[in-house]
N, C-alpha and C positions, 0 to 999 in steps of 0.2 A: 440334258439331265443334270450334268455337272453344274451348269449355270443355275438351275433351279435350286439345287442343294445349297449353293453359296448364298442365294437370296434368302432362303429360309433361315440359314445360320445367322446372317446379319440381322434379320428381323428379331430373332430370338435374343441376340446380344443387346440390341437396343432396348427390348422389353425388360431384360434382366437389370441393365444399368438404371433404367428409370425407376424400377421398384426398389433398388438399393439406395437411391438418393436419400441422404439423411434429412430428417424433418427440420434440422437446424437451418437448412438452406432456404426454407420458406421465409418470405418477407415478414418480419415481425411488425405489428402495428406500432406507429410512433407513440411516444409517451412524453410527458412534461419533463423539462430540465430546469433546475434551479441552481444558480451560482451565488455564493456569498463570498465577496472579496473583502478581507479584513486587513486594515492597514493601520500602523502606528507611525507617525512622522514626528521628527524633532529637529527643527531648524534652530540652531543655537549659535551663540557667540562665545568663544573661549573665555572662561572665567566669569561668565555672567550667570547669575542665579535665575531660576524660573520666573520669579517675580519681576526681575529687571528685564528679562526677555519679553515678558508680556507688555511692559511699558515701552519697549523699543518700537513696537508696531504703531505706536501713537505718534511717532515723529515723521509722519508723511511717508511711510514705507510702501506705498502703493499696494496695500492689502497684504503685506508680508505677515505671516502668522508664525511668530517665534514661539518656542517652547513646545512641549509634547502635545500632540493632538491625535485623536482616534477618529477613523473614518470607516464607513461601510458603503459598499455598493452591492445592491441586491438586483439580480436580473433573472427574470422568469419567462419561459416560453411554453405554451401549450399547443398541442397539435390540432387545433380546430379554431374556427372563427365564430364569435358570438356577437349578437347585436349590441348588448350592453356588457362589456367586459368589466368584471370586478374581481379583485384579489387582494388578500392581505396576509401578512406574516405575523402570527401571534407570537409574542416574545416573552421570555422569562422576566420576573420582577426585577432581578438583578441588573437588567439592562437599563432600567430607569428612563425609559423613553415612552411610557404609557403601556397600554395593553397590546397594541399592534402597530405595524407600519404599513401604510397603504401602498400597494404595487399598482401604479397608475399606467394605463396604456396611453402612449403619446398620441395626440391627435394628428392625423395626416391632413395637412392643408393642401388643397388643390391649387396648383399654380398654372397659369396660362403658358402655353408653349412660346418660348422666345427663340426665334431663329438666330443661329450663330452669326455674329458680325465679324467679318474678316477685316482686319486693319492692314495697313500697309506694312510690308516686311521691312525690317531695318536694313539699311544699305550694307552695313557691315556688322557681323557678329563679333562681339568682343569676349574672348574667353576669360572666365573669372579667374582671378589670381588669389591663391592661398598657399601658404606654406605651413605645414604642421609637423611637429616633432612628437614622436610616440616613445614613451619610456614605460618600463614595467619592473616590478620586483621591490621587495622591502629590503632596506639596507642603508648603511651610511654612505656608500659610494655607488655611482652608476656602474653597472656591469658592462663588460666588453660587448661590442656589437650594437650599442645604443648611442643615440636614438635612431629610430627608423624615421627617415625623412620622407614626407609626402609633399610634393611640389606640383601644383596643377599646371605650372608653366612648362613642366618637363614631362608630362604624362597625359595620356588620353583620358577621356571620361570613364572608360571601362577600367583602365588601370587604377584610376583614382578610387573608384568604388571598391575594387578588389583590395586595394591597400588598406582601406578603412574598415573592411568587413572583418568580422570576428566570429566567435562562437555564439550560438543562440540556443535556447532551450526548445523543448518540444512545443510545437505550435498549439496554442490554446485559443479556441473559438467559443467565447461565451454566448449565451442566448442573445438574440437580437431580433428586431422586427423583420419578418419576411412573409411572403404570400402563403395563405392557407393556415397560418399559425397566429396565435394571439400572444402579444408581448406585454410585459409589465415590469416596471423598475422602481427603485427608490435609491437615492433621493429623486424627487420629481417636481413638477411645476406646482403641485398642491401641498407637498410636505418635504421640507429639506432641513429639518431641525439638526442642530449640532449633537454629536454623540458626547455624553458626559465623560469627564476625565476618569471617573471611577466606574464606568459602565462595565458589565460583565456579560458575556454570551453564554456562560455555563448554565445548563438547564434544559428544559423541554421546549421545543419549537414546533409550530404547526402552521401549515399553509391551507388557506381556504380560498375558493374562487369559483366563479361561474364556468370556468373552462378547465377545472382541475378535478381529479378524483377526491374522494372524501377522506382518504387514509394517509395523507402526507404528514407524518409525524417523525421527528428525529430528535436526538439529544446531542449536545456538545459538551466536551469535557475541557479540562484545563489546557490541554495541548492545542485546542482550537479556539481558545479565548484570545482577546487582544494581547499581542506581544508587548513586553516591556519596551520602553523607548530606548533608542541608542543614546548612550550617555558618554561623552568624551571627558577625559581629564583636560586641564588647561593645555592648549597646544602652543608651543613656542619654537622658534628656530634656534638651532645650535650655532656655535661660533663658526662651524665649517659650512653652514648653509643647509644642513639637513633639517627635515621636519618630522621629529618623532611624535607619535600620538598614541594614546592608550584609550581603551574603552572598557566599560563594565560588561561582564557577560550577560547576554540576553538568555534567560533560563530555558525558553522553549525553542531557541534557534537551532537549526541543523547545519548552518554554514554561514560564512561571512565573505564579503567582497568590498573593496574600496577603490574609488577612482578619484582623481583630482584633475582640474583643468584651469589653465590660466592663459593670459595673453600678454605678450611682450610688445609694448607700445613702440619701442625703439626699432625693433626689427620687423614688426608686423607678423610675427610667428605666433601660432596657437599651440600650446603645449598640453599634451595629454599624458597622464600617468595612471597605471593600475597596479594593484597589489599582487597580480598574477606572477608566478615564478617563470612563466613562459610568455612569449609575445602575445599580447591580447589587448585590444582596445576597450573591451567591456561594454560597448554600446548595446549589445543584445542581451546583457545579463542584469541590467538595472531595473528589473521588474519581477513579477511572480515567476518562480521556477518550480517544477515538480520535484518531489523528493528524489526521484530517480536521477534527474538531471543534476541536482545538487551533489549527490554522492559521486556521480560520474566526473563532474568537474573538480571535485576535491581530489579524486584519484589522479586526475590529469594535472594537478597542482595549479589550477586556475583559481579556484576558490580556496579560502582559508577554513580549516576545521574550527569547531567551536572551542577547542583548547587554546586557541590563540587569543590574546587580549592586547596585543601591541603590534605596531608596524612603524617603519621609518621611511619617509619619502627621501630618496638619496639627495645628497648635496649637489647643487648645480642644476637640478631639474627645473626649479622655478627661480633661477637667478635673474635679477632685474625685472621680476614680474610682480606687479601690484594687484591685489584682489583675487588671487587664486582661490578656488572653492573645492573643498573636500566633500565627497559624497560617499556614504556608507550604507551597505545593505546587509540586513540579517534576514535570512530566509527561514520561513516557518514550516511546520508540518502541514499536510494536506489531508482532507477527509473526502472520500468518494463513497457515496452510498447509492445502491440500486435496490429497489424493492419490487418483487422479492429478490433475494440474492440468487446469483447464478448457481444452479445445481451442480454438484460434483459429477454426477452421471451425465455424460454428453448426450445420451439417448433420451434423457428426460426433457420434455418440452419446457421452454423458458420464455415467458412473456412479461417483460418488465412493465411496471405501471408508472414509475417515476424514478428520477435520479436527483441527487443533491451533491454538489461539490462545494467545499469550503477551502479557500486558499488564503495564506497568511504571509505578511512581510512586515518588517520594521525598518524604517529608513532614517538616517540622520545626515545632516549637512552642517558644515561649519566653514567659515572663511579662514584662509591661512594668512592671518595678520599677526604681527608681533604684538605681544601684550606688554611690552616695555618692562619696567622693573618688576611690576606685579607678577607677571607670568614667570620670570626667571626665579623669583624668590619662593613662590608658593605652589607651582604646578606639581611638584613632587610630593608635597605634604598634605595639601588640602584638596577636597573635591571642588567642582566648579562653583557650587552654591556659596561656599565660604570665600572663594576667590572674589566673587562678585560683591559680597558685602564689604570686603576690604577695599576694593576699588572705589566703591561709592563714598568712602570716607576720605579718600585722598583727593586733594585739589588738583586741577589740571595745570600742567606746567607749560602747555602749548596753547597760548591764547590766540595764536594767529590762524588756527583752524587745522593744524596738523594732528598727528597722533592716530590712535586706533580707530576712533569713530569716523574720522575723515576718510580713512582707508576703506570704510564700509559703504560710503556714499554711492559709489558706482555699482556696488554689489547688490544692494537692497533698495536702491532708489530713494535714499534719504535726500 
């Protein structure tokens, strides 16, 4: 009798728990996701105007694109397959790229199976040799405890990877081709026009497609428009060997980060530096970051707040190094839309129909090369455009191939 009562009570509990299970635990039907990645890039030369930077790419620079550029990457995925996938992004007039951009589904080419061919194993594995020096922090002098030395000859592959690892942001997985879904993107094989320098994303946007619902409409404001380009003042080395550099504020930025890299031909060492106040390689930070990650890394003194407009690479970091490169990141706001919005009442059912993510960044790069007399005279008084005009009027004193432009040959492929 006692056993029977226990069975009855257990059955009752199971029934009660099943009736109390929230509706939210039910599997929601999948819905389309659309990502818009907005980037501004500016590969510059200290003291060179935008017009002169445009001319520099004509000197055999292997496709190098100097000066400010705007780029877009559009990625769409819908939760069903259709025989003839078609989709397009209707854009505002201010974007100056026509009425719409086609989101083309890549064609999957069938390939014959090729069995793996096993070659002979090398008789002896030779461990790669590399020695790297890691520096960090803005200032005239290198702080104590630096550099961190990474030497493959003295460490295992696991230790090497651990030494190079650093912070990274929240993992972001954009739309991509996968089974059961339809994918479309731009630029693509049919349309890959350049984004005009004065294009604007501000305004009404709409998505249409054979694998999409009919109501995908959204608006973008000034915070989600193309960011201003990273613009440096002329960069020159001080007498002590430090590299101070300044930049103009990027109005819609929410955080900054800078890194530099060079190679010492004499010692064979590769040198890395970052603007972080704490040890950080920065390899995982040179891309889009979420606003939450940006604020977290600012609190941890890894990223610089937008109130900063200058930094100095300490003296001695790039001693006897030719052709070091400075990289700069300005992180932008992010927009995340889900339609309809999630209700405040958790008991109310929620079935999203589509989502849109807009992420932004502005990047700049510049070689750390001495600008000779021109840089020392005018970097504190004039912006880069004026500097370039002055340089153009001055004759070259080094007819044997030296000077600033020769220092750039290895950097940009001249």
